[in-house]
C-alpha positions as CSV (number, residue, x, y, z in Angstrom):
1,X,-10.1,-20.5,-8.4
2,X,-8.2,-18.1,-6.1
3,X,-6.8,-14.6,-6.9
4,X,-3.9,-13.2,-5.0
5,X,-3.3,-9.9,-6.6
6,X,-2.6,-6.5,-4.9
7,X,-1.3,-3.1,-5.9
8,X,-0.7,-1.7,-9.5
9,X,-0.4,1.8,-10.5
10,X,-0.6,3.5,-13.9
11,X,1.6,6.5,-13.9
12,X,2.2,9.3,-16.4
13,X,-0.7,9.7,-18.7
14,X,0.4,6.6,-20.5
15,X,3.1,6.2,-18.1
16,X,4.2,2.7,-17.1
17,X,2.4,0.0,-15.4
18,X,3.4,-0.9,-11.9
19,X,2.5,-4.6,-11.4
20,X,0.1,-5.6,-8.8
21,X,1.3,-8.0,-6.6
22,X,0.0,-10.9,-4.7
23,X,-2.7,-10.3,-2.3
24,X,-1.6,-12.6,0.4
25,X,-1.4,-12.2,4.2
26,X,2.3,-12.5,4.9
27,X,2.6,-12.7,8.6
28,X,-0.6,-13.2,10.5
29,X,-0.3,-11.9,14.1
30,X,-0.9,-14.5,16.8
31,X,-1.8,-11.5,19.1
32,X,-3.3,-8.2,18.0
33,X,-0.7,-5.4,18.3
34,X,-1.4,-2.4,20.5
35,X,-3.9,-0.1,18.7
36,X,-2.7,3.4,17.5
37,X,-3.8,6.2,19.8
38,X,-5.2,9.7,18.7
39,X,-2.1,11.7,18.8
40,X,0.4,12.0,15.9
41,X,4.0,13.2,16.4
42,X,5.3,13.7,12.8
43,X,4.7,13.1,9.5
44,X,7.1,3.5,0.5
45,X,9.3,2.4,1.6
46,X,12.3,2.7,-0.8
47,X,12.5,2.9,-4.1
48,X,17.5,-11.8,-11.5
49,X,19.6,-13.1,-9.4
50,X,19.6,-16.2,-7.3
51,X,18.4,-15.5,-3.8
52,X,20.1,-16.9,-0.6
53,X,18.4,-16.5,2.7
54,X,21.0,-15.9,5.5
55,X,18.8,-15.8,8.4
56,X,18.5,-12.6,10.6
57,X,17.4,-11.3,13.9
58,X,16.1,-8.2,15.6
59,X,18.4,-5.2,15.9
60,X,20.3,-4.5,19.1
61,X,18.0,-2.9,21.7
62,X,14.9,-3.4,19.7
63,X,11.8,-4.2,21.6
64,X,9.7,-7.2,20.5
65,X,6.5,-5.3,20.8
66,X,7.9,-2.4,18.7
67,X,8.9,-5.1,16.0
68,X,5.5,-6.7,16.2
69,X,3.9,-3.4,15.5
70,X,6.3,-2.7,12.6
71,X,5.4,-6.2,11.2
72,X,1.7,-5.5,11.4
73,X,2.0,-2.2,9.6
74,X,4.4,-3.4,7.0
75,X,2.7,-6.7,6.2
76,X,-1.0,-5.8,6.6
77,X,-1.9,-2.1,6.9
78,X,0.6,-0.8,4.3
79,X,1.1,-4.1,2.4
80,X,4.8,-3.2,1.7
81,X,5.6,-6.8,1.0
82,X,3.1,-6.7,-1.9
83,X,5.5,-4.7,-4.1
84,X,8.8,-5.7,-2.6
85,X,8.6,-9.5,-2.4
86,X,9.0,-11.8,-5.4
87,X,6.4,-14.3,-6.4
88,X,6.4,-18.0,-7.5
89,X,4.6,-19.2,-10.6
90,X,1.2,-19.3,-8.8
91,X,1.6,-15.6,-7.9
92,X,2.1,-16.3,-4.3
93,X,4.9,-14.8,-2.2
94,X,8.2,-16.7,-2.1
95,X,8.1,-17.3,1.7
96,X,11.9,-17.5,1.8
97,X,12.4,-14.2,0.1
98,X,10.2,-11.8,2.1
99,X,10.9,-8.1,1.0
100,X,13.9,-9.3,-1.2
101,X,12.8,-6.9,-4.0
102,X,11.6,-7.3,-7.6
103,X,13.5,-6.4,-10.7
104,X,11.9,-4.3,-13.4
105,X,8.9,-3.7,-11.2
106,X,7.6,-0.8,-13.2
107,X,8.5,0.5,-16.6
108,X,7.8,4.3,-16.9
109,X,8.8,4.4,-20.5
110,X,7.0,1.5,-22.2
111,X,8.5,0.5,-25.5
112,X,12.0,1.6,-24.8
113,X,14.2,-1.3,-23.5
114,X,16.9,1.2,-22.3
115,X,14.6,3.5,-20.4
116,X,12.3,3.6,-17.4
117,X,12.7,0.2,-15.8
118,X,12.7,0.5,-12.0
119,X,13.1,-2.2,-9.4
120,X,11.3,-2.5,-6.1
121,X,14.3,-2.5,-3.9
122,X,15.5,-5.3,-1.6
123,X,14.4,-4.2,1.9
124,X,16.2,-6.9,3.8
125,X,19.1,-6.1,6.0
126,X,21.7,-7.5,3.3
127,X,25.0,-5.5,3.3
128,X,25.5,-6.2,-0.5
129,X,22.0,-6.1,-1.9
130,X,19.6,-4.4,0.6
131,X,19.5,-2.0,3.5
132,X,22.4,-3.4,5.5
133,X,24.6,-0.3,5.0
134,X,21.6,2.1,5.6
135,X,21.3,3.7,9.0
136,X,17.9,3.7,10.8
137,X,17.5,7.4,10.1
138,X,18.2,6.9,6.4
139,X,15.6,4.1,6.2
140,X,13.1,6.3,8.1
141,X,13.8,9.2,5.8
142,X,13.0,7.1,2.7
143,X,9.6,6.0,4.1
144,X,8.4,9.4,5.2
145,X,10.3,11.9,3.1
146,X,10.9,10.0,-0.1
147,X,14.7,10.3,-0.3
148,X,17.4,7.7,-0.7
149,X,20.3,7.5,1.7
150,X,22.1,10.1,-0.6
151,X,19.3,12.5,-0.3
152,X,18.1,11.8,-3.9
153,X,14.2,11.7,-4.4
154,X,12.4,8.4,-4.9
155,X,9.9,8.1,-7.6
156,X,6.3,8.8,-6.3
157,X,5.0,5.3,-7.5
158,X,6.0,4.5,-3.9
159,X,3.5,6.7,-2.0
160,X,5.9,8.1,0.5
161,X,3.8,11.3,0.0
162,X,1.1,9.5,2.0
163,X,3.5,7.6,4.4
164,X,4.6,11.0,5.5
165,X,1.6,10.8,7.8
166,X,3.1,8.0,9.9
167,X,3.8,8.9,13.5
168,X,7.4,8.9,14.5
169,X,6.8,5.8,16.7
170,X,5.2,3.8,13.8
171,X,7.9,4.8,11.3
172,X,10.5,3.7,13.8
173,X,8.6,0.4,14.4
174,X,8.7,-0.3,10.7
175,X,12.5,0.4,10.5
176,X,13.1,-1.9,13.5
177,X,11.0,-4.6,11.8
178,X,12.9,-4.3,8.4
179,X,16.1,-4.5,10.3
180,X,15.0,-7.7,12.1
181,X,13.9,-9.7,9.0
182,X,16.0,-12.4,7.5
183,X,18.8,-11.3,5.0
184,X,18.1,-12.4,1.5
185,X,20.9,-11.9,-1.0
186,X,19.0,-10.8,-4.1
187,X,20.9,-8.1,-5.9
188,X,18.8,-6.4,-8.4
189,X,19.8,-4.6,-11.6
190,X,20.3,-0.9,-11.5
191,X,17.4,1.3,-12.4
192,X,17.3,2.6,-15.8
193,X,17.1,6.4,-16.5
194,X,13.6,7.8,-16.8
195,X,12.4,10.3,-19.3
196,X,12.3,13.0,-16.6
197,X,14.7,13.6,-13.8
198,X,13.0,14.3,-10.5
199,X,14.2,17.5,-9.0
200,X,12.6,16.9,-5.6
201,X,10.3,14.4,-3.9
202,X,6.6,14.8,-4.2
203,X,5.1,17.1,-1.5
204,X,3.5,15.2,1.4
205,X,-0.2,14.9,1.4
206,X,-0.9,15.7,5.0
207,X,-3.8,14.6,7.1
208,X,-5.1,18.2,7.0
209,X,-5.4,17.8,3.2
210,X,-7.3,14.6,3.3
211,X,-11.1,14.4,3.8
212,X,-12.1,15.5,7.3
213,X,-14.4,13.7,9.7
214,X,-17.9,15.2,9.8
215,X,-18.6,14.2,13.4
216,X,-18.7,16.1,16.7
217,X,-15.6,15.2,18.8
218,X,-18.1,14.0,21.5
219,X,-19.7,11.4,19.1
220,X,-19.5,7.8,20.3
221,X,-17.6,6.8,17.2
222,X,-15.3,9.9,16.8
223,X,-12.2,8.3,18.4
224,X,-12.6,5.2,16.1
225,X,-13.1,7.3,13.1
226,X,-10.0,9.4,13.9
227,X,-7.9,6.3,14.1
228,X,-9.4,5.2,10.9
229,X,-8.4,8.3,9.2
230,X,-4.9,7.6,10.2
231,X,-5.0,3.9,9.0
232,X,-6.6,4.8,5.7
233,X,-4.0,7.4,5.1
234,X,-0.9,5.3,5.8
235,X,-2.6,2.4,4.0
236,X,-2.2,4.6,0.8
237,X,-5.9,4.1,0.0
238,X,-6.0,7.5,-1.7
239,X,-3.5,6.3,-4.3
240,X,-5.7,3.6,-5.9
241,X,-9.1,5.1,-4.9
242,X,-8.4,8.6,-6.5
243,X,-8.0,9.4,-10.1
244,X,-4.6,10.6,-11.3
245,X,-3.4,14.1,-11.7
246,X,-0.4,15.7,-13.6
247,X,0.5,18.0,-10.6
248,X,3.3,17.4,-8.1
249,X,1.0,15.4,-6.0
250,X,-0.1,12.5,-8.3
251,X,-3.8,12.4,-7.5
252,X,-6.7,14.8,-8.0
253,X,-7.2,16.6,-4.6
254,X,-10.7,17.4,-5.2
255,X,-11.6,13.6,-5.6
256,X,-9.8,11.8,-2.9
257,X,-11.3,8.4,-2.2
258,X,-13.9,9.1,-4.9
259,X,-12.7,6.2,-7.0
260,X,-12.6,5.9,-10.8
261,X,-8.9,5.0,-11.4
262,X,-8.7,2.4,-14.1
263,X,-6.7,-0.9,-14.1
264,X,-6.3,-3.1,-17.1
265,X,-7.3,-6.6,-16.3
266,X,-4.6,-7.9,-18.5
267,X,-2.0,-5.9,-16.6
268,X,-3.3,-7.6,-13.5
269,X,-2.9,-11.2,-15.1
270,X,-6.7,-11.6,-15.2
271,X,-8.8,-13.1,-18.0
272,X,-11.6,-11.1,-19.6
273,X,-14.1,-12.6,-19.1
274,X,-14.8,-13.4,-16.4
275,X,-13.4,-10.0,-15.5
276,X,-14.1,-6.8,-17.4
277,X,-11.2,-5.7,-19.5
278,X,-10.9,-2.5,-17.3
279,X,-11.5,-2.5,-13.7
280,X,-12.3,0.7,-11.9
281,X,-11.7,1.5,-8.2
282,X,-14.7,2.2,-6.1
283,X,-15.9,5.4,-4.6
284,X,-15.2,5.0,-0.8
285,X,-17.0,8.2,0.2
286,X,-20.6,8.1,1.5
287,X,-21.9,9.2,-1.9
288,X,-25.0,7.7,-3.5
289,X,-22.6,6.0,-6.0
290,X,-20.3,5.1,-3.2
291,X,-20.8,3.9,0.5
292,X,-23.9,5.8,1.3
293,X,-26.0,2.9,2.6
294,X,-23.0,0.9,4.1
295,X,-22.3,0.3,7.8
296,X,-18.9,0.0,9.4
297,X,-19.5,-3.6,9.7
298,X,-20.1,-3.8,5.9
299,X,-16.7,-2.1,5.4
300,X,-15.1,-4.4,7.9
301,X,-16.4,-7.5,6.0
302,X,-15.3,-5.9,2.7
303,X,-11.7,-5.5,3.9
304,X,-11.3,-8.7,5.9
305,X,-13.5,-11.1,3.9
306,X,-13.4,-9.7,0.5
307,X,-17.2,-9.6,0.2
308,X,-19.2,-6.5,-0.4
309,X,-22.6,-5.8,1.2
310,X,-24.5,-7.6,-1.7
311,X,-22.4,-10.6,-1.2
312,X,-20.2,-10.1,-4.3
313,X,-16.5,-10.9,-4.3
314,X,-14.4,-7.8,-4.5
315,X,-12.1,-7.6,-7.6
316,X,-8.4,-7.2,-7.7
317,X,-6.4,-5.0,-7.3
318,X,-8.0,-4.6,-3.8
319,X,-6.0,-6.5,-1.3
320,X,-9.1,-7.6,0.7
321,X,-9.5,-11.0,2.3
322,X,-9.5,-13.8,2.8
323,X,-6.2,-14.2,0.8
324,X,-5.3,-10.5,0.8
325,X,-3.2,-8.5,3.1
326,X,-6.2,-6.8,4.7
327,X,-7.3,-10.2,6.1
328,X,-4.8,-9.7,8.8
329,X,-6.4,-6.4,9.9
330,X,-7.7,-6.6,13.6
331,X,-11.5,-6.2,13.6
332,X,-11.0,-2.9,15.6
333,X,-8.9,-1.4,12.9
334,X,-11.0,-2.5,10.0
335,X,-14.2,-1.1,11.9
336,X,-12.2,2.2,12.6
337,X,-11.5,2.5,8.8
338,X,-15.2,2.1,8.1
339,X,-16.2,4.7,10.7
340,X,-13.9,7.2,9.0
341,X,-14.9,6.6,5.4
342,X,-18.6,6.8,6.3
343,X,-18.2,10.0,8.1
344,X,-16.4,12.2,5.5
345,X,-18.1,14.5,3.0
346,X,-19.6,12.6,0.0
347,X,-17.9,13.1,-3.3
348,X,-19.8,12.9,-6.6
349,X,-17.7,11.0,-9.1
350,X,-20.6,9.7,-11.3
351,X,-21.6,6.0,-11.7
352,X,-18.5,3.8,-11.7
353,X,-18.7,0.5,-13.5
354,X,-18.6,-2.2,-10.9
355,X,-16.7,-5.5,-10.9
356,X,-17.7,-8.8,-9.1
357,X,-14.9,-11.4,-8.6
358,X,-15.8,-14.9,-9.7
359,X,-16.6,-17.3,-6.8
360,X,-13.7,-19.5,-5.9
């Protein structure tokens, strides 16, 4: 039995369910892209009908290496396709509809058929249904600033408030990649009104506000941990691995990466048993109830192979391998993420109920 689920969010203190999407590696790279360096220049992507794939190609002047970097980030590190790609009856991505959008992706006002239903937009360069009329600057602003092409705020169910940490070069690479993918004509229904109009985007959660590395810069793994901090930030790990808050930033800032966010198994399409009725995200800090005894290699294996250090399968909604988007991480990036998480301050969030995925 295989499970392909990815990211689902519970919003508003009873707020709607954002369905978790298929945990499936979309575009495995034949050649690992260049690794991200230490510097950062600036601080998800946006937020039926019959689909028709019209082909596509790279935008004029786009470099193939830049597009490859954007593909790796969008398909693997950030998993954008998990939310923006429709699925077939098995839960797998529709391969001819990559990034074509999903109607009624989240319902922020459950129980009211006229309120709260939002789509995950079509990110293909379709003129009529997607980003074909958007400029590169407008797409980039939606990713890192959380505004649409008219300057209106996007709902923070898309974690642009973490994507704000993208370097300018990486944000540009994602834009170039999205402009290069095949056009899919999948026109989505308009979003329904919500119970609260957003006055402004959620403020960015900057790298300085995320847990800091507890290593001397001369340490042998400091450089790797620094890159890992960036990858964990833009991977929006804090969104699922931090309990919710009612402030403008949707997570509890004193418990970042400490786990404990709850996900209903039924909302993920999972049976109970074998899964518990509620699945809780794990504490990713080096706390006694977290990753205290783990090594960077343990973290790499968990991310890429979907197996924890005790040999247990990792439960959804984690997008870990072998069928998840994280299966496509390079070993270097997966290890870097481990070096970062193992060298931040431990955060006590109590004993969190575990979940072991059934063997396939």
